[in-house]
DONUTI-895608 format. One record per residue: x, y, z of N, C-alpha, C in turn. Coordinates in steps of 0.2 Angstrom, whole numbers, plus 5000, padded with zeros to 4 digits. Atoms other than C-alpha are relative to their C-alpha. Layout:
// residues N
XYZXYZXYZ...
This chain:
// residues 156
499850035007517546315427499350014997500549975005516446365412499549945000500550055003514946265406500449954996499850045005515846205391500549965003499750024997517246145402499749935005500350044994516046075416499649934995500450045006515045975400500649964998499650035004516645915392500349955005499750054995517345835409499549955000500450065000515745755412499949944994500150055007515645675393500549965001499450055000517445615396499949965006500150064996516945535412499549954999500650065003515445445403500449964995499750035004516545395390500549945003499550064998517845305402499549955004500350054996516445225411499349974996500550045004515445175397500149934999499950065001515045005397499549964993500650025005513645005383500250014992499950005007513545005364499850074998500349935002512745185366500550055000499649955000513645335364499850035007500149974994514045415380499650055001500349945001513245575377499349985000500750025001511545475373499849985007500050034993511745375389500050045005500149944995512245525398499350035002500549975000510745615394499549975004500550044997509545475401500150015008499750004994510645485416499750065003500149934997510545675419499250005001500649965001508645685414499649965006500250034995508145545426500250015007499849974993509145625441499650065001500449945000508045775437500650064998499649945001509545885430499950014991500249985006508745935414500350044996499649955003509846075410500649954997499350055001511345945411499849964994500350055005510345825400500050034993500249945005509945965388500849994996499449995001511946005387500349954998499850055005512445835384499949974994500250045007511545775371500050054995499849955004511845945363500749994998499250025002513645905363500049944994500150045005513145745352499650034994500549985005511845835342500550044996499549945005513145975336500449964997499650045001514145835330499749964994500250065006512845735321499950034993500049985007512845725302499449954997500550055005511445595299499350015002500550004999509845555301499650025008500350004994509745555320500050075002500149924997509945755321499550015003500650004995508145765323499749985006500250054993507945635336500350045005499749994994509245705346499750085002500349934998508545885345499450005003500650004997506845835349500149965007499850024993507545745365500250075005499749934996508545905370499350055000500649954998506846005368499649975006500450044997505945875378500550035007499549984994507345915393499850075000500049935000507246095388499350025005500749994997505246095393500149995007499950034994505746005409500450065004499849944996506946155413499650065003500649944997505546275413499749975004500450034994504546165424500350005007499750004995505746135435500250085004499849924998506346335436499350025003500849984997504346375438500049985007500250044993504246255452500450045006499549954995505746355461499850045003500249954999505146505459499550044995500649995002503346535454499950074998500349935002503146715456500750044997499549965005504846765448499850034995500249985005504646885435500149964994499850055007505446765422499749935001500350074999505246595430499449995000500750004999503546635434499750004993500350015007503146625415500349964995499650065005503946455408499649964998500450055003502346365407499849994993500150005008501946415390500649974995499450035005503746385382500049945003500050074998503646215392499549964997500550045004502146165383500250004993499850015007502846225366500549974998499650045002504346135368499949935001500050085001503645965373499549994994500350005006502545995357500549994994499650015005504146025346500449935001499550064997505145875356499449954996500550065004503545755350500249994991499949995008503645835332500549964997499450025002505345785330500349935002499950074997505445615340499649944995500550045002503845545333500249954994499850045006504545495316500349945001499450064998505845375323499749955005500150064997504645275333499749954995500250034992503945145340500750015003499350014997505745115345500750024996499249985003507445195342500550015005499549984996509045185349499949985008500250014994508345085363499450045005500449964997507045215368499349994997500750025002505145175367499750084998500249945002504845335357499250025000500849984998502945315357499850005007500349984992502945315377500150055002499749944999504045465377499550054996500449955002502845565365499249995004500650004996501345505376500250035007499849964993502245565392499950064998500049935002502445725383499350034999500749975000500745745378499650015007500449994995500045715394500350055005499949934997501145835402499950074998500249955002500745955390499150015001500849994998498845925393499950035008500249974993499145945413500150075001499949934999499846115409499550034998500749965002498346165400499549985004500450014996497246095411500050045006500149944994497646215425500250074995500049945003497746355411500650035000499349974999499546375412500050055006499949964994499246455430500349955006499750044995499746295440500649964997499450035002501446205437499949925003500150074997501046005438500549975002499350034999502945965439500150025008499650014992503645915458500449954998499350055000505245835461499749915002500250085000504245675468499649984995500350045005503245655453500450024992499649995006504645695440500049944995499950075005504745575425500549994999499450045001505845465420500049964992499950035009506545395402500349935001499650075001506945215401500249994994499750035006508045145388499849925001500150075000507544975384500449964998499450045002508744825384500049974993500050015007509344785368500449935000499850075000509744595364500750014994499349995005511644585355499849964993500250035006511444545337500549954998499550065001512144385331500450004994
């Protein structure tokens, strides 16, 4: 099954099981991210981002960049000596900074996400990478970050 087919099938399953007011791709991003499936989180939200024609375009782009940073960290963790995967710490750091740049204008709270907390999380991970001078990856599955949506109150 191709990547596009796999993501489309996942999006359809999200649409069928969605019990929230959030777009299924947006909710699916957090589901994937919190499982450590950063590549899938990136792809699911990209599905929505490519269709986005409003001010959320940069917000979604920033969240995609955050997931992309953790793709790099996870791949580096799995194969730190690999010729390609062993050089992923600088790109991860750059993507964290770009993600913050794109989502920070939407804070402090946007679409149920505490944007300020996500920006702080990203800057903390960026600092961890720099502290080890881009030689040691601070990511591991046991300490993987989680992104939580806040419960929103129904509007009267």
